[in-house]
C-alpha positions as a printed NumPy array, in Angstrom:
array([[-17.395,   4.754,   1.898],
       [-19.264,   4.988,   5.163],
       [-18.95 ,   2.098,   7.649],
       [-21.78 ,   0.133,   9.237],
       [-23.047,   0.797,  12.688],
       [-21.553,  -2.447,  13.859],
       [-18.206,  -1.331,  12.753],
       [-18.561,   1.909,  14.493],
       [-19.738,   0.236,  17.655],
       [-16.391,  -1.713,  17.774],
       [-14.722,   1.495,  18.368],
       [-16.82 ,   2.875,  21.251],
       [-16.978,   2.076,  24.929],
       [-19.992,   0.273,  26.44 ],
       [-23.181,   0.553,  24.483],
       [-26.853,  -0.55 ,  24.772],
       [-27.897,  -2.6  ,  21.816],
       [-30.512,   0.155,  20.921],
       [-27.592,   2.592,  20.146],
       [-26.249,   0.611,  17.208],
       [-28.064,   1.819,  14.054],
       [-27.528,   0.466,  10.479],
       [-25.236,   3.342,   9.497],
       [-23.78 ,   4.479,  12.765],
       [-24.06 ,   4.635,  16.574],
       [-26.32 ,   6.93 ,  18.672],
       [-24.321,   8.774,  21.217],
       [-25.977,   9.863,  24.599],
       [-26.067,  12.937,  26.681],
       [-23.656,  12.86 ,  29.378],
       [-23.83 ,  16.362,  30.76 ],
       [-24.676,  20.005,  29.712],
       [-22.481,  23.182,  30.34 ],
       [-23.283,  26.91 ,  29.983],
       [-20.282,  29.074,  29.113],
       [-19.773,  31.716,  31.516],
       [-16.72 ,  33.645,  30.24 ],
       [-15.366,  34.626,  26.737],
       [-13.03 ,  32.294,  25.051],
       [-10.411,  33.384,  22.436],
       [ -9.257,  31.859,  19.074],
       [ -6.026,  33.101,  17.88 ],
       [ -3.737,  32.099,  14.852],
       [ -1.543,  29.787,  16.929],
       [ -3.625,  28.997,  20.04 ],
       [ -6.953,  28.945,  21.714],
       [ -8.546,  29.474,  25.112],
       [-11.842,  27.8  ,  25.89 ],
       [-14.007,  30.106,  27.958],
       [-14.947,  29.054,  31.437],
       [-18.186,  27.128,  31.874],
       [-20.354,  25.755,  34.554],
       [-22.032,  22.362,  34.598],
       [-25.829,  22.506,  34.877],
       [-27.749,  20.571,  37.373],
       [-29.928,  17.707,  36.091],
       [-32.828,  17.498,  38.54 ],
       [-33.892,  13.846,  38.808],
       [-31.506,  13.392,  35.804],
       [-33.198,  15.839,  33.537],
       [-31.711,  19.052,  32.141],
       [-34.386,  21.687,  31.509],
       [-33.086,  24.136,  29.152],
       [-34.358,  27.553,  27.805],
       [-33.564,  28.85 ,  24.305],
       [-29.734,  29.559,  24.041],
       [-26.384,  27.867,  23.306],
       [-25.134,  24.946,  25.49 ],
       [-22.017,  22.687,  25.357],
       [-23.123,  19.016,  25.627],
       [-20.566,  16.229,  26.516],
       [-21.168,  12.774,  25.065],
       [-21.275,   9.779,  27.577],
       [-19.371,   7.454,  25.318],
       [-15.718,   7.229,  24.857],
       [-14.893,   7.62 ,  21.245],
       [-11.941,   6.262,  19.394],
       [-11.686,   7.295,  15.737],
       [ -9.55 ,   4.301,  13.88 ],
       [ -6.781,   4.915,  11.555],
       [ -7.731,   5.452,   7.909],
       [-11.241,   6.909,   9.117],
       [-12.857,  10.312,   9.792],
       [-15.735,  10.625,  12.012],
       [-18.958,  12.776,  11.366],
       [-21.549,  13.442,  14.04 ],
       [-25.253,  14.373,  13.238],
       [-28.049,  15.44 ,  15.472],
       [-30.875,  12.732,  15.938],
       [-34.025,  13.962,  14.212],
       [-35.727,  14.035,  17.522],
       [-33.724,  17.076,  18.494],
       [-34.476,  18.811,  15.315],
       [-38.138,  18.106,  15.636],
       [-38.065,  19.842,  19.038],
       [-36.392,  22.958,  17.597],
       [-32.834,  21.995,  18.686],
       [-29.678,  21.768,  16.619],
       [-26.387,  20.037,  17.402],
       [-23.212,  21.415,  15.801],
       [-20.007,  19.463,  15.77 ],
       [-16.593,  19.42 ,  13.828],
       [-14.809,  16.65 ,  12.   ],
       [-13.402,  14.05 ,  14.147],
       [ -9.838,  13.086,  12.904],
       [ -8.341,   9.716,  12.616],
       [ -6.699,   8.896,  15.99 ],
       [ -8.943,  11.148,  18.243],
       [ -9.863,   9.521,  21.474],
       [-11.89 ,  11.02 ,  24.177],
       [-15.31 ,  11.994,  25.22 ],
       [-16.254,  14.752,  22.809],
       [-18.401,  17.824,  23.045],
       [-20.749,  19.657,  20.76 ],
       [-22.7  ,  22.8  ,  20.655],
       [-26.427,  22.37 ,  21.457],
       [-28.676,  25.266,  20.029],
       [-32.012,  25.414,  21.718],
       [-34.795,  27.388,  20.042],
       [-37.553,  26.3  ,  22.223],
       [-37.7  ,  25.099,  25.848],
       [-36.764,  21.376,  26.038],
       [-36.226,  18.751,  28.691],
       [-33.178,  16.319,  28.045],
       [-32.692,  13.363,  30.207],
       [-29.024,  12.304,  30.983],
       [-28.432,   9.188,  28.762],
       [-30.881,  10.21 ,  26.083],
       [-29.736,   9.585,  22.481],
       [-29.027,  12.982,  20.931],
       [-26.483,  12.215,  18.044],
       [-25.375,   9.678,  15.745],
       [-21.682,   9.151,  14.854],
       [-20.793,   7.768,  11.452],
       [-17.283,   6.675,  10.311],
       [-15.942,   6.978,   6.709],
       [-12.878,   5.54 ,   5.177],
       [-10.421,   8.3  ,   4.521],
       [ -6.878,   8.827,   3.403],
       [ -4.793,  10.854,   5.822],
       [ -1.261,  12.01 ,   6.761],
       [ -0.608,  11.297,  10.31 ],
       [ -3.336,  10.992,  13.098],
       [ -4.717,  13.476,  15.56 ],
       [ -2.504,  14.56 ,  18.415],
       [ -4.072,  17.929,  19.309],
       [ -4.886,  19.5  ,  22.698],
       [ -8.279,  17.716,  22.926],
       [ -6.591,  14.166,  22.639],
       [ -7.874,  11.807,  25.293],
       [-10.231,  14.692,  26.774],
       [-12.523,  13.746,  29.645],
       [-11.231,  10.268,  29.946]])
């Protein structure tokens, strides 16, 4: 069962009232990165490639087609007995952009990141709502304790 937006809001940091939706909470754009060096994913480890933070002229990121890593402004805490799913807001899709994310396990805490695919030039203002976090009740064994725990806090 998916939880209400009010329930999700109780597990995030400071929010604007407009971010709370009936079935989730809108996450806003914190910053944008461009990967500059290759990463590596092995059977037992991983290396995230180096990246550079892009400048936001007057608080606006001007992005050309390509792939970017976005960091959300909100602090996320996925509660026990839940799993988090993040979806792009339709405004991104209607502007030829896609946001890809992974499952957010119970116990994760941090300021997460996602892959923004830009297929046509776009301007994104820092603080703009770009994604919606939903929480679903879920059985699990243990909680998240991986290398991204408490990232960017």
